[in-house]
MIKOLNU-657066 format. One record per atom (N, C-alpha, C, O, CB): residue number from 1; residue in one letter; atom name; x, y, z. Coordinates in steps of 0.02 Angstrom, whole numbers, padded with zeros to 5 digits. Glycine has a CB too. Layout:
# MIKOLNU-657066
resi, resn, name, px, py, pz
NUM, A, CA, X, Y, Z
...
END
This chain:
# MIKOLNU-657066
resi, resn, name, px, py, pz
1, M, N, -02297, -02432, 02612
1, M, CA, -02279, -02427, 02540
1, M, C, -02232, -02454, 02538
1, M, O, -02189, -02429, 02576
1, M, CB, -02272, -02370, 02508
2, D, N, -02209, -02515, 02497
2, D, CA, -02154, -02538, 02459
2, D, C, -02114, -02509, 02420
2, D, O, -02135, -02454, 02402
2, D, CB, -02168, -02574, 02430
3, T, N, -02063, -02525, 02399
3, T, CA, -02012, -02479, 02340
3, T, C, -01982, -02548, 02284
3, T, O, -01946, -02595, 02302
3, T, CB, -01921, -02429, 02395
4, I, N, -02004, -02540, 02227
4, I, CA, -01979, -02561, 02167
4, I, C, -01931, -02522, 02143
4, I, O, -01952, -02470, 02116
4, I, CB, -02024, -02568, 02123
5, F, N, -01858, -02532, 02144
5, F, CA, -01819, -02495, 02106
5, F, C, -01765, -02503, 02053
5, F, O, -01726, -02549, 02066
5, F, CB, -01800, -02471, 02140
6, L, N, -01752, -02471, 01998
6, L, CA, -01732, -02492, 01966
6, L, C, -01656, -02445, 01967
6, L, O, -01667, -02388, 01987
6, L, CB, -01780, -02502, 01917
7, E, N, -01595, -02454, 01953
7, E, CA, -01544, -02411, 01969
7, E, C, -01506, -02436, 01907
7, E, O, -01508, -02487, 01873
7, E, CB, -01510, -02416, 02046
8, Q, N, -01469, -02373, 01906
8, Q, CA, -01430, -02363, 01834
8, Q, C, -01451, -02390, 01780
8, Q, O, -01422, -02436, 01751
8, Q, CB, -01368, -02386, 01831
9, V, N, -01521, -02355, 01755
9, V, CA, -01536, -02394, 01678
9, V, C, -01512, -02345, 01636
9, V, O, -01524, -02286, 01645
9, V, CB, -01619, -02416, 01655
10, K, N, -01477, -02369, 01587
10, K, CA, -01446, -02333, 01540
10, K, C, -01486, -02333, 01468
10, K, O, -01490, -02385, 01435
10, K, CB, -01375, -02362, 01536
11, V, N, -01516, -02271, 01447
11, V, CA, -01538, -02255, 01396
11, V, C, -01521, -02209, 01342
11, V, O, -01499, -02153, 01356
11, V, CB, -01578, -02247, 01412
12, Q, N, -01528, -02226, 01286
12, Q, CA, -01516, -02168, 01235
12, Q, C, -01591, -02115, 01216
12, Q, O, -01651, -02125, 01207
12, Q, CB, -01487, -02210, 01157
13, T, N, -01553, -02065, 01218
13, T, CA, -01624, -02023, 01197
13, T, C, -01610, -01963, 01159
13, T, O, -01550, -01956, 01146
13, T, CB, -01669, -01997, 01264
14, K, N, -01650, -01917, 01138
14, K, CA, -01614, -01851, 01111
14, K, C, -01656, -01804, 01166
14, K, O, -01716, -01801, 01182
14, K, CB, -01628, -01831, 01013
15, L, N, -01597, -01768, 01186
15, L, CA, -01630, -01735, 01254
15, L, C, -01555, -01663, 01251
15, L, O, -01495, -01665, 01240
15, L, CB, -01631, -01815, 01352
16, G, N, -01602, -01607, 01269
16, G, CA, -01558, -01565, 01264
16, G, C, -01614, -01488, 01253
16, G, O, -01674, -01495, 01241
16, G, CB, -01503, -01591, 01200
17, V, N, -01585, -01424, 01260
17, V, CA, -01607, -01366, 01244
17, V, C, -01575, -01344, 01182
17, V, O, -01612, -01321, 01138
17, V, CB, -01598, -01323, 01296
18, P, N, -01505, -01347, 01169
18, P, CA, -01480, -01313, 01085
18, P, C, -01509, -01379, 01043
18, P, O, -01499, -01438, 01058
18, P, CB, -01369, -01299, 01068
19, E, N, -01539, -01360, 00999
19, E, CA, -01544, -01393, 00945
19, E, C, -01492, -01463, 00918
19, E, O, -01500, -01522, 00903
19, E, CB, -01541, -01340, 00904
20, W, N, -01440, -01418, 00924
20, W, CA, -01377, -01477, 00903
20, W, C, -01370, -01523, 00941
20, W, O, -01348, -01579, 00925
20, W, CB, -01307, -01455, 00900
21, E, N, -01396, -01499, 01015
21, E, CA, -01374, -01571, 01076
21, E, C, -01432, -01624, 01042
21, E, O, -01417, -01682, 01027
21, E, CB, -01397, -01551, 01190
22, R, N, -01494, -01597, 01033
22, R, CA, -01549, -01669, 01017
22, R, C, -01534, -01681, 00923
22, R, O, -01578, -01716, 00897
22, R, CB, -01664, -01640, 01038
23, M, N, -01501, -01667, 00894
23, M, CA, -01478, -01707, 00845
23, M, C, -01451, -01776, 00852
23, M, O, -01486, -01817, 00822
23, M, CB, -01438, -01676, 00818
24, M, N, -01404, -01800, 00880
24, M, CA, -01390, -01843, 00912
24, M, C, -01414, -01875, 00995
24, M, O, -01402, -01845, 01047
24, M, CB, -01339, -01827, 00903
25, P, N, -01456, -01955, 00988
25, P, CA, -01465, -01979, 01057
25, P, C, -01396, -01985, 01091
25, P, O, -01340, -01997, 01068
25, P, CB, -01503, -02049, 01058
26, Q, N, -01418, -01973, 01156
26, Q, CA, -01367, -01961, 01212
26, Q, C, -01383, -02025, 01251
26, Q, O, -01430, -02063, 01239
26, Q, CB, -01376, -01886, 01257
27, T, N, -01326, -02035, 01311
27, T, CA, -01341, -02091, 01354
27, T, C, -01356, -02040, 01411
27, T, O, -01327, -01990, 01432
27, T, CB, -01280, -02154, 01366
28, I, N, -01414, -02075, 01429
28, I, CA, -01441, -02033, 01516
28, I, C, -01453, -02093, 01554
28, I, O, -01468, -02148, 01530
28, I, CB, -01529, -01978, 01520
29, I, N, -01445, -02080, 01619
29, I, CA, -01457, -02123, 01676
29, I, C, -01495, -02107, 01736
29, I, O, -01493, -02065, 01781
29, I, CB, -01401, -02139, 01697
30, L, N, -01550, -02184, 01709
30, L, CA, -01618, -02161, 01776
30, L, C, -01598, -02199, 01834
30, L, O, -01571, -02254, 01825
30, L, CB, -01713, -02188, 01759
31, D, N, -01609, -02176, 01896
31, D, CA, -01622, -02222, 01950
31, D, C, -01697, -02187, 01964
31, D, O, -01712, -02127, 01966
31, D, CB, -01559, -02223, 02019
32, I, N, -01742, -02257, 01976
32, I, CA, -01814, -02261, 01966
32, I, C, -01855, -02284, 02057
32, I, O, -01833, -02333, 02088
32, I, CB, -01826, -02333, 01892
33, E, N, -01891, -02257, 02076
33, E, CA, -01909, -02295, 02134
33, E, C, -01984, -02292, 02115
33, E, O, -02010, -02239, 02099
33, E, CB, -01885, -02263, 02209
34, I, N, -02021, -02359, 02119
34, I, CA, -02091, -02354, 02097
34, I, C, -02117, -02387, 02181
34, I, O, -02100, -02442, 02204
34, I, CB, -02114, -02408, 02011
35, G, N, -02154, -02344, 02209
35, G, CA, -02185, -02361, 02276
35, G, C, -02262, -02415, 02228
35, G, O, -02283, -02408, 02170
35, G, CB, -02213, -02264, 02336
36, Y, N, -02278, -02456, 02271
36, Y, CA, -02327, -02512, 02249
36, Y, C, -02326, -02546, 02335
36, Y, O, -02282, -02548, 02378
36, Y, CB, -02290, -02573, 02171
37, D, N, -02386, -02567, 02334
37, D, CA, -02411, -02611, 02378
37, D, C, -02393, -02692, 02350
37, D, O, -02422, -02717, 02302
37, D, CB, -02490, -02592, 02385
38, L, N, -02343, -02725, 02387
38, L, CA, -02339, -02786, 02374
38, L, C, -02339, -02854, 02420
38, L, O, -02308, -02907, 02416
38, L, CB, -02293, -02782, 02345
39, R, N, -02385, -02831, 02461
39, R, CA, -02401, -02887, 02505
39, R, C, -02443, -02935, 02467
39, R, O, -02447, -02990, 02494
39, R, CB, -02436, -02864, 02570
40, K, N, -02468, -02931, 02423
40, K, CA, -02497, -03004, 02385
40, K, C, -02451, -03019, 02355
40, K, O, -02432, -03075, 02373
40, K, CB, -02555, -03007, 02335
41, A, N, -02417, -02994, 02312
41, A, CA, -02353, -03035, 02267
41, A, C, -02314, -03071, 02316
41, A, O, -02288, -03125, 02301
41, A, CB, -02296, -02982, 02222
42, C, N, -02307, -03042, 02378
42, C, CA, -02259, -03061, 02427
42, C, C, -02304, -03151, 02441
42, C, O, -02275, -03205, 02443
42, C, CB, -02256, -02990, 02508
43, K, N, -02371, -03138, 02447
43, K, CA, -02398, -03207, 02466
43, K, C, -02389, -03256, 02412
43, K, O, -02363, -03311, 02424
43, K, CB, -02471, -03204, 02483
44, S, N, -02416, -03235, 02336
44, S, CA, -02443, -03264, 02282
44, S, C, -02373, -03290, 02256
44, S, O, -02367, -03349, 02239
44, S, CB, -02489, -03214, 02233
45, D, N, -02312, -03238, 02251
45, D, CA, -02262, -03260, 02223
45, D, C, -02288, -03249, 02148
45, D, O, -02253, -03283, 02111
45, D, CB, -02243, -03331, 02248
46, A, N, -02323, -03223, 02123
46, A, CA, -02350, -03205, 02049
46, A, C, -02326, -03142, 02020
46, A, O, -02316, -03095, 02057
46, A, CB, -02427, -03200, 02047
47, I, N, -02318, -03138, 01964
47, I, CA, -02303, -03084, 01933
47, I, C, -02343, -03029, 01910
47, I, O, -02322, -02972, 01900
47, I, CB, -02278, -03100, 01893
48, V, N, -02413, -03053, 01901
48, V, CA, -02487, -03023, 01920
48, V, C, -02492, -02981, 01962
48, V, O, -02519, -02929, 01944
48, V, CB, -02531, -03062, 01943
49, D, N, -02472, -02986, 02020
49, D, CA, -02490, -02962, 02080
49, D, C, -02425, -02914, 02102
49, D, O, -02422, -02897, 02161
49, D, CB, -02507, -03025, 02131
50, T, N, -02376, -02892, 02059
50, T, CA, -02325, -02841, 02065
50, T, C, -02321, -02809, 01992
50, T, O, -02353, -02838, 01948
50, T, CB, -02253, -02873, 02090
51, I, N, -02287, -02755, 01977
51, I, CA, -02278, -02711, 01956
51, I, C, -02185, -02753, 01903
51, I, O, -02127, -02755, 01922
51, I, CB, -02286, -02644, 02026
52, D, N, -02215, -02776, 01844
52, D, CA, -02155, -02794, 01806
52, D, C, -02107, -02760, 01794
52, D, O, -02117, -02714, 01755
52, D, CB, -02164, -02810, 01757
53, Y, N, -02052, -02766, 01817
53, Y, CA, -02008, -02700, 01807
53, Y, C, -01961, -02701, 01747
53, Y, O, -01931, -02650, 01729
53, Y, CB, -01961, -02687, 01870
54, G, N, -01952, -02772, 01709
54, G, CA, -01941, -02776, 01652
54, G, C, -01981, -02747, 01590
54, G, O, -01958, -02720, 01540
54, G, CB, -01934, -02828, 01651
55, A, N, -02049, -02761, 01604
55, A, CA, -02082, -02710, 01571
55, A, C, -02087, -02644, 01571
55, A, O, -02106, -02611, 01523
55, A, CB, -02124, -02719, 01574
56, V, N, -02067, -02619, 01631
56, V, CA, -02066, -02551, 01638
56, V, C, -01996, -02521, 01596
56, V, O, -01995, -02474, 01556
56, V, CB, -02068, -02536, 01719
57, V, N, -01947, -02558, 01616
57, V, CA, -01875, -02537, 01569
57, V, C, -01877, -02533, 01511
57, V, O, -01839, -02497, 01480
57, V, CB, -01822, -02577, 01569
58, R, N, -01944, -02588, 01472
58, R, CA, -01942, -02599, 01395
58, R, C, -01982, -02530, 01382
58, R, O, -01953, -02487, 01348
58, R, CB, -01984, -02679, 01361
59, R, N, -02039, -02517, 01405
59, R, CA, -02074, -02453, 01401
59, R, C, -02045, -02388, 01396
59, R, O, -02055, -02344, 01354
59, R, CB, -02109, -02449, 01449
60, I, N, -02004, -02391, 01452
60, I, CA, -01968, -02343, 01446
60, I, C, -01922, -02318, 01385
60, I, O, -01923, -02263, 01358
60, I, CB, -01942, -02351, 01491
61, H, N, -01887, -02366, 01373
61, H, CA, -01828, -02377, 01310
61, H, C, -01875, -02345, 01249
61, H, O, -01856, -02300, 01213
61, H, CB, -01801, -02477, 01292
62, V, N, -01944, -02381, 01245
62, V, CA, -01984, -02364, 01179
62, V, C, -02004, -02282, 01181
62, V, O, -01997, -02241, 01135
62, V, CB, -02059, -02416, 01174
63, T, N, -02032, -02271, 01249
63, T, CA, -02056, -02211, 01239
63, T, C, -02001, -02148, 01230
63, T, O, -02006, -02093, 01204
63, T, CB, -02101, -02203, 01293
64, L, N, -01949, -02182, 01264
64, L, CA, -01883, -02105, 01255
64, L, C, -01857, -02117, 01161
64, L, O, -01832, -02070, 01129
64, L, CB, -01776, -02125, 01332
65, N, N, -01868, -02178, 01137
65, N, CA, -01861, -02166, 01072
65, N, C, -01899, -02146, 01022
65, N, O, -01882, -02129, 00966
65, N, CB, -01845, -02203, 01055
66, E, N, -01956, -02148, 01049
66, E, CA, -02017, -02101, 00989
66, E, C, -02020, -02036, 01010
66, E, O, -02052, -02001, 00971
66, E, CB, -02106, -02127, 00989
67, H, N, -01992, -01997, 01076
67, H, CA, -01985, -01928, 01101
67, H, C, -01929, -01896, 01117
67, H, O, -01890, -01926, 01153
67, H, CB, -02015, -01922, 01150
68, S, N, -01910, -01823, 01092
68, S, CA, -01868, -01782, 01099
68, S, C, -01889, -01733, 01148
68, S, O, -01940, -01700, 01140
68, S, CB, -01852, -01760, 01042
69, F, N, -01841, -01726, 01212
69, F, CA, -01868, -01675, 01253
69, F, C, -01814, -01618, 01268
69, F, O, -01755, -01631, 01256
69, F, CB, -01894, -01707, 01319
70, Q, N, -01828, -01576, 01285
70, Q, CA, -01789, -01525, 01285
70, Q, C, -01747, -01504, 01366
70, Q, O, -01690, -01486, 01379
70, Q, CB, -01838, -01471, 01256
71, L, N, -01808, -01519, 01408
71, L, CA, -01765, -01531, 01467
71, L, C, -01783, -01587, 01499
71, L, O, -01833, -01619, 01480
71, L, CB, -01766, -01480, 01513
72, V, N, -01738, -01612, 01564
72, V, CA, -01735, -01682, 01575
72, V, C, -01792, -01667, 01635
72, V, O, -01811, -01711, 01674
72, V, CB, -01650, -01721, 01595
73, E, N, -01817, -01598, 01637
73, E, CA, -01866, -01606, 01695
73, E, C, -01927, -01621, 01670
73, E, O, -01971, -01642, 01708
73, E, CB, -01872, -01548, 01738
74, A, N, -01940, -01610, 01584
74, A, CA, -02002, -01633, 01553
74, A, C, -01991, -01710, 01533
74, A, O, -02039, -01748, 01529
74, A, CB, -02021, -01586, 01487
75, L, N, -01931, -01729, 01522
75, L, CA, -01920, -01801, 01508
75, L, C, -01928, -01849, 01577
75, L, O, -01938, -01907, 01561
75, L, CB, -01843, -01809, 01475
76, A, N, -01927, -01839, 01636
76, A, CA, -01921, -01857, 01708
76, A, C, -01985, -01869, 01713
76, A, O, -02002, -01927, 01724
76, A, CB, -01892, -01805, 01761
77, E, N, -02055, -01794, 01702
77, E, CA, -02098, -01789, 01708
77, E, C, -02158, -01831, 01662
77, E, O, -02216, -01833, 01683
77, E, CB, -02090, -01737, 01712
78, H, N, -02136, -01865, 01597
78, H, CA, -02171, -01890, 01540
78, H, C, -02142, -01972, 01584
78, H, O, -02183, -02018, 01586
78, H, CB, -02139, -01857, 01442
79, I, N, -02079, -01985, 01614
79, I, CA, -02070, -02056, 01632
79, I, C, -02116, -02072, 01696
79, I, O, -02144, -02127, 01700
79, I, CB, -01991, -02071, 01647
80, C, N, -02122, -02025, 01744
80, C, CA, -02178, -02036, 01794
80, C, C, -02242, -02048, 01786
80, C, O, -02280, -02088, 01814
80, C, CB, -02183, -01994, 01827
81, Q, N, -02252, -02001, 01735
81, Q, CA, -02343, -02006, 01732
81, Q, C, -02365, -02072, 01687
81, Q, O, -02419, -02100, 01688
81, Q, CB, -02383, -01927, 01686
82, L, N, -02304, -02089, 01646
82, L, CA, -02304, -02157, 01610
82, L, C, -02323, -02224, 01666
82, L, O, -02368, -02264, 01655
82, L, CB, -02222, -02168, 01574
83, I, N, -02273, -02226, 01731
83, I, CA, -02266, -02274, 01757
83, I, C, -02317, -02266, 01796
83, I, O, -02343, -02321, 01802
83, I, CB, -02211, -02288, 01779
84, L, N, -02352, -02218, 01832
84, L, CA, -02410, -02212, 01861
84, L, C, -02485, -02225, 01838
84, L, O, -02531, -02246, 01874
84, L, CB, -02406, -02161, 01876
85, T, N, -02486, -02207, 01764
85, T, CA, -02542, -02224, 01741
85, T, C, -02537, -02294, 01689
85, T, O, -02587, -02314, 01660
85, T, CB, -02567, -02160, 01709
86, E, N, -02484, -02322, 01682
86, E, CA, -02490, -02373, 01643
86, E, C, -02479, -02436, 01694
86, E, O, -02511, -02487, 01683
86, E, CB, -02441, -02368, 01583
87, F, N, -02445, -02433, 01738
87, F, CA, -02418, -02481, 01788
87, F, C, -02451, -02481, 01852
87, F, O, -02459, -02525, 01894
87, F, CB, -02349, -02469, 01800
88, G, N, -02468, -02422, 01850
88, G, CA, -02526, -02432, 01934
88, G, C, -02492, -02414, 01986
88, G, O, -02509, -02423, 02044
88, G, CB, -02555, -02516, 01962
89, A, N, -02436, -02387, 01966
89, A, CA, -02386, -02357, 02032
89, A, C, -02426, -02316, 02094
89, A, O, -02476, -02282, 02082
89, A, CB, -02323, -02295, 01998
90, L, N, -02411, -02320, 02130
90, L, CA, -02461, -02277, 02190
90, L, C, -02396, -02213, 02200
90, L, O, -02411, -02165, 02234
90, L, CB, -02484, -02338, 02287
91, S, N, -02331, -02215, 02172
91, S, CA, -02280, -02161, 02176
91, S, C, -02229, -02181, 02117
91, S, O, -02216, -02237, 02093
91, S, CB, -02243, -02156, 02253
92, V, N, -02206, -02120, 02103
92, V, CA, -02146, -02140, 02063
92, V, C, -02090, -02066, 02081
92, V, O, -02104, -02007, 02072
92, V, CB, -02172, -02152, 01967
93, K, N, -02022, -02097, 02109
93, K, CA, -01962, -02050, 02101
93, K, C, -01930, -02078, 02056
93, K, O, -01928, -02137, 02037
93, K, CB, -01918, -02037, 02158
94, I, N, -01894, -02016, 02032
94, I, CA, -01851, -02055, 01960
94, I, C, -01795, -01969, 01952
94, I, O, -01812, -01910, 01942
94, I, CB, -01933, -02082, 01855
95, K, N, -01741, -01996, 01959
95, K, CA, -01671, -01969, 01947
95, K, C, -01643, -01967, 01891
95, K, O, -01612, -02017, 01873
95, K, CB, -01629, -01997, 01977
96, V, N, -01646, -01911, 01851
96, V, CA, -01608, -01909, 01790
96, V, C, -01541, -01881, 01790
96, V, O, -01529, -01828, 01818
96, V, CB, -01643, -01875, 01744
97, A, N, -01497, -01916, 01759
97, A, CA, -01430, -01887, 01748
97, A, C, -01411, -01887, 01690
97, A, O, -01432, -01928, 01649
97, A, CB, -01383, -01914, 01779
98, K, N, -01362, -01835, 01672
98, K, CA, -01338, -01836, 01603
98, K, C, -01265, -01829, 01620
98, K, O, -01241, -01777, 01642
98, K, CB, -01371, -01777, 01553
99, P, N, -01229, -01887, 01607
99, P, CA, -01156, -01872, 01616
99, P, C, -01122, -01858, 01566
99, P, O, -01141, -01865, 01508
99, P, CB, -01123, -01919, 01642
100, G, N, -01059, -01832, 01588
100, G, CA, -01007, -01786, 01548
100, G, C, -01054, -01744, 01501
100, G, O, -01054, -01763, 01442
100, G, CB, -00948, -01834, 01501
101, I, N, -01088, -01698, 01515
101, I, CA, -01131, -01641, 01488
101, I, C, -01058, -01593, 01489
101, I, O, -01034, -01572, 01436
101, I, CB, -01211, -01612, 01544
102, L, N, -01030, -01580, 01547
102, L, CA, -01021, -01512, 01563
102, L, C, -00943, -01520, 01595
102, L, O, -00934, -01552, 01648
102, L, CB, -01085, -01481, 01617
103, P, N, -00888, -01489, 01559
103, P, CA, -00817, -01492, 01577
103, P, C, -00833, -01494, 01673
103, P, O, -00866, -01456, 01709
103, P, CB, -00764, -01411, 01538
104, G, N, -00796, -01550, 01685
104, G, CA, -00761, -01546, 01767
104, G, C, -00826, -01567, 01792
104, G, O, -00835, -01551, 01851
104, G, CB, -00728, -01461, 01806
105, L, N, -00871, -01598, 01765
105, L, CA, -00942, -01618, 01804
105, L, C, -00950, -01686, 01791
105, L, O, -00959, -01696, 01731
105, L, CB, -01011, -01579, 01777
106, K, N, -00951, -01742, 01828
106, K, CA, -00963, -01799, 01824
106, K, C, -01050, -01810, 01772
106, K, O, -01063, -01834, 01717
106, K, CB, -00957, -01821, 01906
107, A, N, -01082, -01785, 01818
107, A, CA, -01162, -01785, 01775
107, A, C, -01187, -01715, 01802
107, A, O, -01159, -01671, 01835
107, A, CB, -01229, -01861, 01800
108, L, N, -01232, -01720, 01784
108, L, CA, -01290, -01650, 01809
108, L, C, -01370, -01701, 01800
108, L, O, -01371, -01753, 01768
108, L, CB, -01286, -01553, 01730
109, G, N, -01421, -01674, 01830
109, G, CA, -01502, -01687, 01816
109, G, C, -01538, -01660, 01869
109, G, O, -01522, -01606, 01895
109, G, CB, -01525, -01765, 01810
110, I, N, -01585, -01692, 01888
110, I, CA, -01651, -01694, 01937
110, I, C, -01674, -01743, 01953
110, I, O, -01689, -01786, 01911
110, I, CB, -01703, -01667, 01918
111, I, N, -01683, -01749, 02008
111, I, CA, -01722, -01809, 02055
111, I, C, -01814, -01778, 02065
111, I, O, -01817, -01727, 02099
111, I, CB, -01669, -01815, 02154
112, I, N, -01851, -01792, 02052
112, I, CA, -01930, -01797, 02058
112, I, C, -01978, -01835, 02102
112, I, O, -01964, -01891, 02124
112, I, CB, -01950, -01817, 02006
113, E, N, -02021, -01811, 02112
113, E, CA, -02067, -01880, 02143
113, E, C, -02127, -01866, 02133
113, E, O, -02152, -01814, 02152
113, E, CB, -02063, -01900, 02222
114, R, N, -02163, -01922, 02097
114, R, CA, -02231, -01892, 02091
114, R, C, -02286, -01936, 02131
114, R, O, -02265, -01994, 02126
114, R, CB, -02251, -01885, 02011
115, I, N, -02355, -01938, 02174
115, I, CA, -02379, -01969, 02211
115, I, C, -02450, -01968, 02178
115, I, O, -02471, -01912, 02161
115, I, CB, -02365, -01948, 02276
116, K, N, -02497, -02034, 02165
116, K, CA, -02542, -02038, 02134
116, K, C, -02587, -02015, 02169
116, K, O, -02645, -02013, 02147
116, K, CB, -02549, -02086, 02111
END
């Protein structure tokens, strides 16, 4: 399996357990690895034979603008399922980081992986 990666995708969204934390959008950072068979795209040099990563990023921005999550786990699962179902990925690994949330911590977050 081949991998398309999207690194340091910065997105504004409402996220957090306390209600006050979800009142204003905050920046989260996503690192995403998308498993896909790229052999056909390597030969054809055609966007239709791969996953359009620009479309993936745009779709993530739209969905995170429309939804609010309490847990980074739920947000990560939502994005994984979106990429698997809407873009036909074979697998998705995502790291969700919330920078500067706790004093003395650069970031916190999770990494999950889902396979179709």
